[in-house]
C-alpha positions as CSV (number, residue, x, y, z in Angstrom):
1,M,-10.1,-16.0,-18.3
2,A,-7.4,-17.2,-16.0
3,I,-4.6,-19.3,-16.4
4,L,-3.2,-21.8,-13.6
5,I,0.7,-22.3,-14.2
6,K,2.2,-24.8,-11.8
7,R,6.1,-24.0,-10.4
8,P,7.3,-25.6,-7.7
9,G,5.9,-24.7,-4.3
10,S,3.2,-22.1,-5.7
11,I,0.9,-21.8,-8.3
12,I,0.6,-18.2,-10.5
13,V,-2.6,-17.5,-12.0
14,S,-2.0,-15.5,-15.4
15,H,-4.9,-13.4,-16.1
16,T,-5.6,-13.2,-20.2
17,K,-8.2,-10.3,-19.4
18,Q,-7.6,-6.8,-19.5
19,Y,-8.0,-4.7,-16.6
20,P,-8.4,-0.9,-16.3
21,V,-4.8,0.4,-15.0
22,V,-4.5,3.7,-12.8
23,A,-1.0,5.1,-12.2
24,I,-0.2,6.4,-8.7
25,R,1.9,9.0,-8.9
26,E,3.1,8.9,-5.6
27,G,3.1,5.7,-2.8
28,V,1.9,2.7,-3.4
29,I,-1.4,0.9,-3.0
30,F,-0.6,-2.4,-0.8
31,P,-2.5,-5.3,-1.0
32,N,-5.2,-6.2,2.2
33,T,-5.5,-2.4,2.5
34,E,-8.7,-0.1,2.4
35,S,-8.3,3.3,1.0
36,I,-10.2,6.6,0.0
37,L,-8.4,8.2,-3.0
38,T,-9.1,11.0,-5.6
39,F,-8.4,10.9,-8.7
40,G,-8.1,13.9,-11.0
41,R,-6.3,13.1,-14.4
42,K,-8.6,12.2,-16.9
43,R,-7.1,8.7,-17.6
44,S,-7.4,7.5,-14.1
45,V,-11.2,9.0,-13.7
46,A,-11.8,6.6,-17.1
47,A,-10.2,3.5,-15.8
48,V,-11.8,3.8,-12.3
49,N,-15.5,4.5,-14.2
50,A,-14.5,1.5,-16.1
51,A,-13.7,-0.9,-13.7
52,F,-16.7,0.4,-11.4
53,K,-19.1,-0.3,-14.6
54,S,-17.9,-3.9,-14.9
55,D,-16.7,-6.3,-12.1
56,R,-15.2,-3.3,-10.3
57,K,-11.4,-5.0,-11.0
58,I,-8.7,-2.6,-11.4
59,I,-4.8,-2.8,-11.3
60,F,-2.8,-0.4,-9.6
61,V,0.5,0.7,-10.5
62,S,3.0,3.4,-9.2
63,Q,5.0,6.1,-11.2
64,K,9.0,5.8,-11.3
65,S,8.6,9.4,-11.3
66,S,6.2,11.8,-9.8
67,R,6.6,14.4,-12.4
68,I,5.3,12.4,-15.4
69,N,1.7,13.7,-15.8
70,D,0.6,11.1,-18.5
71,P,2.1,8.2,-18.0
72,L,2.6,5.3,-20.3
73,G,3.6,1.6,-19.5
74,I,7.6,2.2,-19.5
75,D,6.8,5.1,-17.0
76,L,5.5,2.4,-14.5
77,Y,6.9,-0.4,-12.5
78,L,5.5,-3.7,-13.6
79,V,4.7,-4.9,-9.7
80,G,1.7,-3.8,-8.7
81,T,-1.6,-4.5,-6.7
82,L,-4.9,-6.0,-8.1
83,G,-8.0,-4.5,-6.6
84,E,-11.3,-3.4,-6.6
85,V,-13.1,-0.1,-6.5
86,Q,-16.1,-0.7,-3.8
87,Q,-17.8,2.9,-4.0
88,T,-17.4,6.3,-6.1
89,L,-18.1,9.6,-5.6
90,Q,-18.1,12.0,-9.1
91,G,-16.8,15.5,-8.7
92,N,-16.9,18.1,-11.5
93,E,-13.7,16.6,-13.0
94,D,-12.4,14.0,-10.6
95,V,-13.7,11.0,-8.5
96,N,-13.4,10.2,-5.2
97,A,-13.4,6.3,-4.8
98,L,-13.2,3.6,-1.8
99,V,-10.6,0.7,-2.8
100,R,-9.5,-2.4,-1.6
101,G,-6.2,-4.0,-2.7
102,T,-6.4,-7.8,-2.9
103,K,-3.5,-9.1,-4.4
104,R,0.1,-8.7,-5.7
105,V,0.6,-8.9,-9.8
106,T,2.8,-8.2,-12.4
107,I,2.3,-6.9,-15.5
108,S,2.3,-9.5,-18.7
109,K,1.0,-6.9,-21.3
110,W,0.2,-3.5,-21.5
111,V,-2.8,-2.5,-23.7
112,E,-3.2,0.9,-24.8
113,T,-7.0,1.7,-25.2
114,E,-8.5,5.2,-26.4
115,E,-9.6,6.3,-22.9
116,Y,-7.2,4.6,-20.5
117,L,-4.1,2.2,-20.0
118,A,-5.0,-1.2,-19.5
119,A,-2.7,-4.4,-18.7
120,E,-2.9,-8.5,-18.5
121,I,-1.5,-10.0,-15.6
122,F,0.1,-12.5,-13.3
123,E,-0.9,-12.9,-9.8
124,I,2.4,-13.3,-7.3
125,P,1.5,-15.6,-4.5
126,D,3.4,-14.7,-1.1
127,V,5.9,-17.3,0.1
128,V,4.6,-17.8,4.0
129,E,7.0,-20.5,6.0
130,E,5.0,-20.7,9.2
131,S,7.4,-20.8,12.4
132,E,7.7,-19.6,15.8
133,E,10.0,-16.7,14.8
134,M,7.4,-15.4,12.0
135,T,4.6,-15.9,15.1
136,A,7.1,-13.7,17.1
137,L,7.8,-11.0,14.6
138,S,4.4,-10.6,13.6
139,R,3.6,-9.8,17.6
140,L,6.7,-7.6,18.2
141,L,5.7,-5.6,14.6
142,S,2.0,-5.5,16.2
143,S,3.4,-4.0,19.4
144,E,6.0,-1.6,18.0
145,F,3.2,-0.1,15.3
146,R,0.7,0.3,18.6
147,K,3.5,2.3,20.0
148,A,4.3,4.2,17.3
149,V,0.4,5.4,16.9
150,N,0.1,6.1,20.7
151,M,2.9,8.3,19.9
152,G,1.2,10.4,17.7
153,K,2.1,8.4,14.2
154,P,-0.8,9.3,11.7
155,V,-2.9,6.2,10.7
156,E,-5.8,5.7,8.3
157,Y,-9.3,4.9,10.0
158,F,-9.7,1.4,8.0
159,T,-5.6,0.2,9.0
160,M,-6.4,0.8,12.2
161,L,-9.6,-1.0,12.1
162,R,-8.1,-4.3,10.5
163,L,-4.8,-4.2,12.9
164,M,-7.6,-4.1,16.1
165,A,-9.6,-7.2,14.7
166,G,-6.0,-9.3,14.4
167,Q,-4.2,-9.9,11.1
168,D,-2.1,-12.8,9.7
169,P,1.6,-11.9,9.0
170,A,1.0,-11.2,5.4
171,E,-1.7,-8.9,5.9
172,L,0.2,-7.1,8.9
173,S,3.0,-6.3,6.9
174,D,1.2,-4.7,4.0
175,Q,-0.9,-2.9,6.4
176,I,1.9,-1.4,8.3
177,A,4.0,-0.8,4.9
178,S,1.4,1.1,3.8
179,S,1.3,3.9,6.8
180,L,5.3,4.1,6.5
181,D,6.6,7.3,6.4
182,I,9.1,6.4,3.4
183,S,9.6,7.4,-0.5
184,T,7.9,5.1,-3.1
185,K,10.8,3.8,-4.4
186,E,11.1,2.4,-0.7
187,K,7.8,1.3,-0.7
188,Q,7.9,-0.7,-4.1
189,V,10.5,-2.6,-3.0
190,I,8.7,-3.9,0.0
191,L,5.8,-4.5,-2.5
192,E,8.0,-6.8,-4.6
193,M,9.0,-8.7,-1.7
194,T,7.3,-12.1,-1.8
195,D,8.7,-13.6,1.4
196,V,6.5,-12.8,4.4
197,K,9.3,-12.9,7.0
198,A,11.6,-10.8,4.8
199,R,9.0,-8.4,4.1
200,L,7.9,-8.2,8.1
201,I,11.8,-7.5,8.8
202,E,11.9,-4.8,6.1
203,V,8.7,-2.9,7.6
204,R,10.2,-3.5,11.1
205,K,13.2,-1.7,10.3
206,F,11.5,0.9,8.5
207,L,8.7,1.2,11.6
208,G,11.7,1.4,14.2
209,H,13.5,4.2,12.3
210,E,10.0,6.1,12.7
211,L,9.8,5.4,16.1
212,K,13.3,7.0,17.1
213,I,12.0,10.1,15.7
214,L,8.8,10.0,17.7
215,E,10.7,9.6,20.8
216,I,12.9,12.4,19.9
217,E,10.1,14.6,19.2
218,H,8.3,13.3,22.3
219,N,11.6,14.7,25.1
220,I,12.0,17.6,23.0
221,T,8.3,18.3,23.6
222,T,8.7,17.5,27.1
223,K,11.6,19.2,27.7
224,T,10.3,22.3,26.3
225,R,7.2,21.6,28.2
226,E,9.3,21.9,31.6
227,K,11.2,24.7,30.8
228,M,8.0,26.7,30.1
229,D,6.5,25.4,33.6
230,K,9.7,26.2,35.3
231,S,9.8,30.2,34.0
232,M,6.2,30.2,34.7
233,R,6.8,29.1,38.0
234,D,9.8,31.4,38.3
235,A,7.8,34.7,37.0
């Protein structure tokens, strides 16, 4: 059951239904992304299987510390992502799953079951201000991301497919944020940003740092190759 809560400029949806929760040890699952993940912890496997056998809906929340093996609600961030388990492949003790993030959510209530952690949620709507500046930011970020990929930045196949198809600013910011080489804490900050323009700016800041490193690595590689070529010619 979902309850609509009206607030100025937006409608927040409260879900009284309980969804299985998977704790992500490191990293963040963003909306508008697809990933193939392996789940090995007993409660994570149980949550994924329960979701797949039901309506396939599941909540992904990141751990505050990766050192905790069996996290409780207090060990997790309150903002996560409502997702779907699209396919599963069972292993001996683990499960591989194709998952898709759909919406930002905040946890309104933790629920302990015998097999896994569950929760009730509020959906968090994006704040989008359509403007020429937003369009320009999106194009610039997309261009810089393609440049980073061409320089060797590793990117998941699904991310490249979506970006090549063209995405709106909210989707673009989430997909690139998912691929950034930054800490879980930094990704969590981006996940909790509801203002899409601010999110684009933050993602571009981190991407710009990666681009600088890639350019330095490229220059070092080029200079090393030139020295080797010169040594071979002089030999």
